[in-house]
Structures are given as structure tokens and as C-alpha cells.
C-alpha positions in Angstrom: 86.8 139.8 90.3 88.4 136.5 91.3 87.2 136.6 94.9 83.7 137.2 93.7 83.8 134.2 91.4 85.2 132.0 94.1 82.3 133.1 96.4 79.9 132.1 93.6 81.5 128.7 93.4 81.3 128.1 97.1 77.9 129.7 97.9 75.7 129.3 94.9 72.9 126.8 95.2 72.6 126.4 91.4 75.0 123.7 90.1 75.1 125.4 86.8 76.5 128.6 88.4 79.1 126.5 90.4 80.1 124.8 87.2 80.4 128.1 85.2 82.3 129.7 88.1 84.8 126.8 88.1 85.5 127.3 84.4 85.7 131.1 84.8 88.4 130.6 87.4 90.2 128.3 84.9 90.0 130.9 82.2 91.4 133.5 84.6 94.3 131.1 85.6 92.9 131.1 89.1 91.9 127.5 89.4 93.8 125.3 91.8 93.8 121.8 93.2 91.7 122.7 96.3 88.9 124.2 94.2 88.8 121.1 91.9 89.0 118.8 95.0 85.9 120.6 96.4 84.1 120.2 93.0 84.9 116.5 93.0 82.7 116.2 96.0 79.9 118.4 94.7 76.3 117.1 95.2 75.6 117.7 91.5 76.9 114.9 89.2 77.5 117.3 86.3 79.9 119.4 88.5 81.7 116.2 89.6 82.0 115.0 86.0 83.8 118.2 84.9 85.9 118.2 88.1 87.2 114.8 87.1 88.3 116.3 83.7 90.0 119.2 85.4 91.7 117.0 88.0 93.9 115.6 85.2 96.3 118.5 85.7 96.8 117.9 89.4 98.8 114.9 90.4 97.9 115.5 94.1 94.2 114.7 93.2 94.9 111.2 91.9 93.6 109.4 95.1 90.3 111.4 94.9 90.0 110.6 91.2 90.5 106.9 91.8 87.7 107.0 94.4 85.5 108.6 91.8 85.5 105.5 89.6 83.0 104.2 92.2 80.7 107.2 91.9 77.0 106.5 92.0 76.6 108.4 88.7 77.6 106.3 85.7 78.7 109.3 83.8 80.9 110.5 86.6 82.4 107.1 87.0 83.0 106.8 83.3 84.8 110.2 83.1 86.9 109.4 86.2 88.0 106.2 84.4 88.9 108.1 81.3 90.8 110.8 83.3 92.6 108.2 85.4 94.2 106.9 82.2 96.0 110.2 81.8 98.1 109.5 84.9 101.4 107.5 84.7 101.5 105.9 88.2 101.8 102.3 89.3 98.6 102.7 91.3 96.5 103.3 88.2 96.4 99.8 86.7 95.0 98.0 89.8 92.2 100.6 90.0 91.4 100.2 86.3 91.4 96.4 86.8 88.7 96.8 89.5 86.7 99.1 87.2 86.8 96.7 84.4 85.9 93.7 86.6 82.9 95.6 88.0 81.7 97.6 85.0 83.3 95.9 82.0 79.9 94.7 80.8 79.6 98.2 79.4 81.5 98.7 76.2 82.0 102.3 77.2 84.0 101.3 80.2 86.0 98.7 78.3 87.0 101.4 75.8 87.9 103.8 78.5 90.2 101.3 80.1 91.7 100.2 76.8 92.3 103.8 75.8 94.8 104.3 78.6 98.5 103.4 78.6 98.1 101.4 81.8 95.1 99.5 80.6 96.5 98.2 77.3 99.7 96.3 78.2 100.5 92.7 79.1 101.2 93.8 82.7 97.5 94.9 83.0 96.5 91.3 82.5 98.3 90.5 85.7 96.3 93.1 87.5 93.1 91.5 86.1 94.2 88.1 87.2 94.4 89.4 90.8 90.8 90.4 90.4 89.9 86.9 89.3 88.9 88.3 86.0 89.6 85.1 84.1 87.4 82.9 86.4 84.3 83.8 84.4 83.4 83.2 80.8 81.2 86.2 80.1 81.4 87.1 76.4 82.3 90.7 77.2 85.4 89.5 79.1 86.5 87.6 76.0 85.8 90.6 73.9 88.1 92.7 76.1 90.9 90.1 76.1 90.7 89.9 72.3 90.8 93.7 72.0 93.7 94.2 74.3 95.6 91.5 72.6 94.8 93.1 69.3 96.2 96.4 70.6 99.4 94.8 71.9 99.9 93.0 68.6 99.4 96.1 66.5 102.1 97.9 68.4 104.4 95.0 67.5 106.9 95.6 70.2 108.8 92.4 70.6 109.1 92.6 74.4 105.3 93.1 74.8 104.6 90.3 72.3 106.8 87.9 74.3 105.3 89.1 77.6 101.8 88.4 76.3 102.6 84.9 75.1 104.4 84.2 78.4 101.4 85.4 80.3 99.0 82.9 78.7 101.5 80.1 79.3 101.4 80.6 83.1 100.3 77.6 85.1 97.0 79.4 86.0 96.1 79.9 82.4 97.9 77.1 80.4 94.7 75.0 80.6 92.3 77.8 79.9 92.1 77.2 76.1 89.2 79.8 75.8 91.4 82.6 77.0 94.4 81.4 75.1 92.4 81.2 71.9 91.1 84.8 72.1 94.5 86.1 72.9 96.1 84.4 69.9 93.2 85.5 67.7 93.5 89.2 68.8 97.2 89.3 68.8 97.5 87.9 65.2 94.8 90.4 64.0 96.8 93.2 65.5 100.1 92.0 64.1 98.6 91.7 60.6 97.6 95.3 60.8 101.1 96.5 61.5 102.5 98.9 58.9 105.7 97.7 57.2 105.4 94.1 58.4 107.7 91.9 56.4 105.9 89.7 53.8 107.6 86.6 55.2 106.3 87.3 58.7 102.8 87.9 57.3 102.9 84.4 55.7 104.1 82.8 58.9 101.3 84.5 60.8 98.7 83.2 58.3 100.0 79.7 58.9 100.0 80.0 62.6 96.5 81.4 62.6 95.3 78.5 60.5 97.0 76.0 62.7 95.7 77.6 65.9 92.2 76.1 65.3 93.4 72.5 65.6 96.6 72.9 67.7 96.5 76.0 70.0 99.6 75.0 71.9 101.6 74.7 68.8 100.4 78.1 67.6 101.6 79.6 70.9 105.0 78.0 70.6 105.3 79.0 67.0 104.6 82.7 67.9 107.1 82.5 70.8 109.7 81.1 68.4 108.9 83.8 65.9 109.4 86.6 68.4 112.3 84.9 70.1 114.2 85.0 66.8 113.1 88.6 66.2 114.5 89.7 69.5 117.9 88.3 68.6 118.2 90.3 65.4 
């Protein structure tokens, strides 16, 4: 039975048959990395899209999956971006940064990147900086920066909060008030949504948010002070 299904996968000219054969092999526990790798290069976008999903279980296919983020089919590239986020590897963030820089005008790709662990941390902003992400003022870029700052703030992990604030204080960004402003806006929004946040901290955040409109640098310093004190408790 299994050899016959493998033959169908390899020899059928119908992409639907190849796709069904791949999932039959999966159901029979006969799927392996080589079969998925072959499907990742299939001429039919639908087969490649599903191969990207199945590649998530094979660490050895990470390089092929990374390459698929440049696929000519938008659906395939999108799925590859989503699937890439399932891997915990230092090579993931730089690839996601390239994806975001090239395709971030699409909210779908922004969401795909942000849904991953690698694409939602302060360190990811460093990968974006290497792609000259902050050199343009497109509205979608600002939207992403606010969203990632919101996500970081909502986790309310002191080390990440401090890293985020230190990032926007770097020499390359300290004069970029537009970026600093959306980071502070997103971060405070996220912090305010944190469950169990102390009432005194909520009041301080409200004050910092109000002050940020007129004195952005003071708001940054006040947040640094707030989380510097928090880390000492």
C-alpha cells in the first residue's frame, strides 16, 4: 500500500493527487523529510503551501523553508513565514526581518511575523535595523513598530521592557522621534492591558503617556526609571 501511494506522489501529473498522496502517507505514518522536501519544490503552489505546513516537524528542512519565504506564490510565501515562526533557531529572526522589510506592506505578513516568538521581541528590532527598516516612514512600518511594542509591553517582562527602551535610546534612533513615539505609545498600551497590574503603576503610566506628547525624552526616562526600580524589587 505505502509503495503504491509513494508512486502516486512521485508520478502523478495531477497536483491534487500528489497532495492527497502526501497526506495519505502522513496518515499512515510513512511521511518523511525527503518526501516533504520534494513537495516543497513541487510545480503546483497548492502542494508547496501544504509542504510548508508539514515541514514544521522536520528541523532539517529549515533552510528550504526559509527559502520558500521568497516563493513566487504569495500564499506559499505567507505560509512559509507562518511555519518559520514555529522554529526556535537563531537563523529565523534575520529571515523574518527580510520578509517584513519586503512584504510588510501586507497586514497578513505583518501578523505572520508578529505571531512568532522570534518576531515579537526587542531583539527582533535589531534584525530590522540591519535591514534599514527604520530608514523609511511608511505608515505600515509605524503600525508594525507600535504592534510589536504593544505585544512586548503586554507581556510585562521587565528585561524586555528595559531592552525595548534601551533600543530606542541607541544613537541611531535617539533622534528619530517618530519611531520613539510609536514605541512608547504601543508599549504603554500593552502595559495597560496587563492583568494584575498594580494601581499605582497604572497611574504612573497614565502620567507618562500624557507627558509623552510634549516631552518624549522625559517619558522614555520615566519608563526606564519605573522598570529599573521594578527590576530591583
